[in-house]
N, C-alpha and C positions, 0 to 999 in steps of 0.2 A: 778145869777150875776157872780159868780166866774167861772162857767162853760162857760159862754159867753166870758169872758175875756180870758180864756184858749183856747177856740176854735179860737178866733181871733188871739191870739199870735202864736198858733201852725200853723195856716194857713200862716201868714206872715213869719214865720220861714221856712215853706216848700217852699215858693217862693224863699227865700234866698238860700236854699239848691239846688233847681233846677238851679239857677243862678251860684252857686259855681260849680256844676257838669258840667255845660256848659263851664265854665272857665277852669276847670281842663282838660276836653277833647279837647277843641278847642285850648287853649293857651299852655297847659303843655303836651298835648298828653298822658295823664294819664287816663287809662280806667278801671282798676281794683278797686282801692280805691274809685274812683269817683262813681262807681256803688254801692259800699257798703254804702257810706255816703248818696247817693241818696235814696237808699232803706230804711235805718234806719231813716234818717231825715224826710222823707215824711210819714213814717208809724206812727210817733208820732201823727200828726194831724188826720190821718185817723182813728186811734183807739179812739182818743178823740171824733171825730165826731160820730163814731159808739156808743160810750158810751151814747151819748145824747138819744139814742133809746134803752137803756138797758131795759131788762125785769124785773129786780129787783135791789135792792140796791147792792146785792152781785155781780151781773153781771156788774153793773156800776163800782164798785171797781176793778173788774177783768180787765175790758177794760182800766181803768186808770193805772193799774199796768203794763199792756202790754206797754202802752205809756211810762211809766217811764223806763222800761227796754230798749226800743228803744232809748230813750233820753240818757241813760247812754252809750249805744253802740255808738251813734253818737258822744258823747263827746270823746270816745276812738279814733274814726276815725279822729276827728279834731286834737287830740294830735299827732297821727301818721303822718298826713299830714304836720303839723308844723315841727315836728322833722326830717322829710325827705325833708324838704324845698320845698314842693309843694305849701304851703301857707306861707305867711310871719307871723311873730309874731303879727303884727298889725291886719291882717285879722283874725288870730286865736282869738285874744282878742275880736274882735267885734262880730264874730258869736258865739264863745263859751259862751260869756256872755249872749246872748239870750238863748242858750241851758240851761245854769245854772239857768236862771230865770224860764224857763219852768219846770225844774227838781224840783225847790223849790216849785212852785205852785202845781205840781202833788203830791209831797211828803206830803205837808200840807193837800191837799184835801183828799188823801187816809187815812191819820191818822185821820182826822176829821170824815170821813164816817165810819171808822172801830170802832170808839168810840161811835157811835150812838146806 
């Protein structure tokens, strides 16, 4: 159940990331940071989806840990985009809260699985 929720949330988040990247390149003419956030933000869901087909519990935890690292990196790019005024504080709050939610779910899932 938790895995399905995480997969759905990370997919919806990836859609938002793609749209943010399009906004940054088309409206703001920003190409470097937008590629960074596009790469890390979509990698979260890709690794979570890959974890669904893990070969072992350790492999599953490893894939979720990669997703967590990508989510933390994405959070960094959001902060940089906000502080350089490529996105508004309102845009930051909206998308970063989704990122934080995914980080919390991933952290809890990894801790639970490591304690089994």
